[in-house]
C-alpha positions in Angstrom: -5.9 -40.3 -6.4 -5.3 -37.1 -8.4 -2.7 -37.9 -11.7 -0.9 -34.9 -9.7 -1.3 -35.8 -5.7 1.0 -33.7 -4.2 2.2 -31.6 -6.7 -1.4 -29.1 -5.9 0.7 -26.3 -5.2 2.2 -26.3 -8.6 -0.3 -27.3 -10.7 -3.7 -25.5 -12.1 -6.5 -27.2 -14.0 -8.4 -26.0 -16.5 -5.8 -23.1 -16.9 -6.6 -20.1 -19.3 -3.4 -19.6 -21.5 -3.9 -16.5 -23.3 -2.3 -13.8 -20.8 0.9 -16.4 -21.5 1.1 -15.1 -24.9 1.8 -12.1 -26.9 -1.1 -12.3 -29.1 -3.2 -12.7 -25.6 -5.5 -15.4 -27.4 -6.5 -18.9 -27.0 -8.5 -21.0 -24.8 -7.5 -23.0 -21.7 -5.1 -26.3 -20.8 -6.2 -29.0 -19.3 -3.2 -28.8 -16.8 -0.7 -25.8 -16.1 2.2 -27.2 -14.2 4.8 -25.0 -12.5 7.5 -27.0 -11.4 10.2 -25.2 -8.7 12.9 -27.5 -9.2 14.3 -30.5 -11.9 13.0 -33.1 -9.5 9.7 -31.7 -9.4 9.9 -31.5 -13.2 11.1 -35.3 -13.7 7.9 -36.3 -11.2 5.7 -34.7 -13.7 7.5 -35.9 -16.5 6.9 -39.7 -15.4 3.4 -39.2 -14.2 2.5 -37.7 -17.8 4.0 -41.0 -19.2 2.4 -43.1 -17.1 -0.9 -41.3 -17.7 -0.6 -40.8 -21.5 -0.9 -37.3 -20.8 1.2 -35.3 -24.0 3.3 -32.5 -22.9 4.0 -29.0 -24.1 6.6 -26.4 -22.6 5.4 -22.6 -22.9 8.3 -20.4 -22.9 7.5 -16.6 -23.2 4.6 -17.5 -25.7 5.6 -15.1 -28.5 5.9 -17.1 -31.9 2.5 -19.0 -30.4 -0.8 -19.0 -31.5 -3.3 -21.2 -28.8 -6.5 -22.1 -30.3 -9.7 -21.3 -29.0 -10.0 -24.6 -27.8 -7.4 -24.9 -25.6 -4.9 -27.2 -25.3 -5.2 -31.0 -24.4 -2.8 -32.7 -21.7 -0.1 -30.8 -19.7 1.8 -27.3 -20.3 4.5 -26.7 -18.3 6.5 -23.0 -17.4 10.0 -23.3 -16.3 8.9 -19.8 -14.5 10.5 -20.7 -11.3 13.8 -19.0 -10.7 15.5 -22.1 -10.4 15.0 -22.1 -14.1 16.1 -18.6 -14.9 19.3 -18.6 -13.4 22.2 -17.1 -15.7 26.1 -17.4 -15.4 29.0 -15.5 -16.8 32.4 -16.9 -16.8 34.9 -15.1 -18.7 33.9 -15.5 -22.3 30.8 -18.5 -21.4 27.5 -17.6 -20.7 25.3 -20.6 -19.0 21.4 -19.6 -18.9 18.3 -21.1 -17.6 15.8 -21.9 -20.1 13.5 -19.5 -18.6 16.0 -16.7 -18.5 15.1 -13.5 -20.7 16.7 -13.9 -24.2 16.3 -9.6 -24.1 18.2 -9.3 -20.9 21.0 -11.5 -21.6 21.8 -9.5 -25.1 22.0 -6.1 -23.4 24.0 -8.0 -20.3 26.5 -9.6 -22.5 26.9 -6.0 -24.5 27.5 -4.2 -21.1 30.6 -6.6 -20.5 31.7 -6.2 -24.2 30.8 -9.8 -25.0 29.9 -10.0 -28.5 27.7 -12.7 -30.4 23.9 -12.1 -29.2 23.6 -8.5 -30.0 22.1 -9.5 -33.6 19.2 -10.7 -31.7 18.2 -7.6 -30.1 14.2 -7.0 -29.8 13.6 -10.7 -30.1 11.5 -11.6 -27.5 11.4 -14.7 -25.7 13.2 -17.4 -23.5 16.4 -18.7 -24.0 14.7 -22.4 -23.9 12.2 -21.1 -26.9 15.2 -18.9 -28.8 17.7 -22.6 -28.7 14.4 -24.7 -29.7 14.1 -22.8 -32.9 16.9 -21.2 -33.4 15.6 -17.6 -32.7 17.1 -14.9 -35.4 17.1 -13.1 -37.9 18.5 -10.8 -40.6 21.7 -10.3 -38.2 21.9 -13.7 -37.4 20.9 -16.5 -34.9 21.2 -17.9 -31.6 22.5 -21.3 -32.8 25.8 -19.7 -34.1 26.6 -19.4 -30.7 25.1 -22.0 -28.7 27.6 -24.8 -27.5 25.8 -27.1 -25.7 22.1 -27.7 -24.4 21.1 -29.8 -21.2 17.5 -31.1 -21.9 15.3 -34.0 -20.2 13.1 -36.5 -22.2 10.2 -37.8 -21.5 10.9 -40.3 -19.0 12.8 -37.3 -17.1 16.0 -38.0 -17.9 18.6 -35.4 -18.1 21.4 -35.4 -20.5 23.6 -32.8 -22.3 23.7 -32.4 -26.4 26.5 -30.8 -27.5 27.8 -29.2 -31.2 29.0 -31.0 -33.6 25.7 -33.7 -32.6 23.8 -30.7 -32.1 22.6 -29.1 -35.1 21.0 -25.6 -36.1 19.3 -25.0 -39.1 16.9 -22.2 -40.7 14.3 -21.7 -37.7 14.8 -25.3 -36.3 17.3 -27.7 -34.6 17.2 -31.3 -34.4 16.9 -31.5 -30.6 13.7 -33.8 -29.7 13.7 -34.0 -26.5 10.9 -32.7 -24.6 12.0 -30.0 -22.5 15.2 -27.7 -22.3 16.7 -27.0 -19.4 19.4 -24.6 -20.4 21.8 -23.6 -22.7 25.9 -23.0 -23.2 26.6 -20.0 -25.3 30.1 -19.2 -26.0 30.8 -15.0 -26.6 33.9 -13.5 -27.8 35.3 -10.7 -26.3 34.5 -7.5 -28.2 34.3 -3.3 -27.8 31.2 -2.5 -25.9 30.3 0.4 -27.6 30.9 -1.2 -30.6 28.5 -3.4 -29.5 25.9 -1.0 -28.0 26.3 0.4 -31.7 25.1 -2.6 -33.4 22.4 -3.1 -30.7 20.8 0.4 -31.8 20.9 0.0 -35.2 19.1 -3.4 -35.2 16.4 -1.6 -33.0 15.7 1.1 -34.8 15.8 -1.5 -38.6 13.0 -3.3 -36.3 11.1 -0.4 -35.3 10.9 1.2 -38.9 9.8 -2.1 -40.4 7.9 -4.3 -38.0 4.8 -3.2 -36.2 6.4 -3.7 -32.8 3.7 -1.4 -30.9 1.0 -4.0 -32.0 -0.6 -7.6 -30.3 1.6 -10.2 -32.8 3.6 -13.3 -32.9 6.6 -12.2 -35.1 7.0 -13.4 -38.6 4.5 -16.1 -39.2 5.7 -17.6 -41.9 9.5 -18.8 -42.8 11.5 -17.2 -45.9 11.5 -19.6 -48.6 14.8 -20.4 -49.5 16.0 -17.0 -51.4 12.3 -15.2 -51.3 11.2 -13.3 -48.6 7.8 -14.7 -47.5 6.6 -10.7 -46.4 7.5 -10.2 -50.2 5.4 -12.5 -51.6 2.4 -11.5 -49.3 2.8 -8.0 -50.2 3.2 -8.7 -54.2 -0.2 -11.2 -53.4 -1.8 -7.7 -52.7 -2.8 -9.0 -49.1 -1.7 -6.2 -47.1 -4.0 -4.7 -44.9 -6.8 -8.1 -45.2 -8.7 -8.4 -42.8 -10.9 -11.4 -41.0 -12.6 -10.6 -38.3 -10.2 -9.2 -35.6 -6.6 -10.4 -37.2 -5.3 -8.5 -40.0 -2.1 -8.5 -41.5 -0.1 -5.6 -40.8 0.7 -2.7 -43.6 4.2 -2.0 -42.1 5.3 -6.0 -42.7 3.2 -8.7 -44.6 4.9 -11.3 -42.7 3.6 -9.9 -39.4 -0.8 -10.7 -38.1 -1.7 -8.3 -35.9 -4.3 -9.3 -33.3 -6.9 -6.1 -33.2 -9.9 -6.0 -30.3 -12.3 -8.4 -30.3 -10.0 -10.9 -32.3 -9.9 -15.1 -31.7 -7.8 -17.4 -32.8 -10.0 -18.9 -35.6 -9.7 -15.4 -37.3 -5.7 -15.5 -37.4 -5.5 -19.0 -38.8 -8.2 -18.2 -41.1 -6.0 -15.7 -42.5 -3.2 -17.8 -42.8 -5.2 -20.1 -44.4 -6.0 -17.4 -47.0 -2.3 -16.1 -47.3 -0.8 -19.8 -48.6 -3.8 -20.1 -50.6 -3.2 -16.9 -52.3 0.5 -17.5 -52.4 0.7 -21.0 -53.7 -2.0 -19.9 -56.4 0.2 -16.7 -57.7 3.8 -17.9 -57.0 3.4 -21.7 -57.0 5.1 -21.7 -53.4 4.0 -23.2 -50.1 4.7 -21.1 -47.0 5.8 -22.7 -44.0 4.8 -22.0 -40.7 7.4 -20.2 -38.6 4.9 -19.4 -35.8 3.8 -22.6 -33.4 0.1 -23.3 -33.3 -1.3 -25.5 -30.4 
């Protein structure tokens, strides 16, 4: 019997993943699964557990580099509408893991609810944003998330709430395999003021980041008290190219994938950056993007 017998309609074998990421690169997953309900997801998780298959969850692929060789095991996408619902009740937003962060930023601003406007222009899903505590110089999502609903490797669903739920710089203490959704507490604000903030953040990003090129956002976390981009720039690496991968002239912490680029080109450039920055400044840069 097949591992996923009975679930053929939601399981793709040897499925290319490149089109599911912002980089548009990478090989295939052994299995790509798009469950239509929590019950289906629970059964998928149990079967993965029983067959010792590794499980990864793929959101919008906005801070992800998939290797040219692809991904072993199971990749889950919570793209079904049942995982993408969002609901506003007074100042509380309850959003499914698959909900679009950018859409919710704009919707909350229109409703005069503040707290998400600092995340303007950050592509991704609520689940992915919560997992990495997405944010930037203007703020992060962890400051407004009150709780998350998660599922462990056995398929058990439970809630993790503050103060047990802890957000750090581009990190959380969420260890469960799957984030199903989040409860976000916003504050009543003037819509015009919020819209002005959205425009300010967007203009800043447009002027300082290569938004119109294939990239996965910042490659490295900022070391404490330092700027990764500034260190890379000071190491003389802006514009450096390996294969189809090039360090952005606009922001040195972005690696752009040009035509013909392979994931291995980006990985080589990452290694080069780390080596040069470590040799010149005695600083070891830590990845912000995920590499599968």
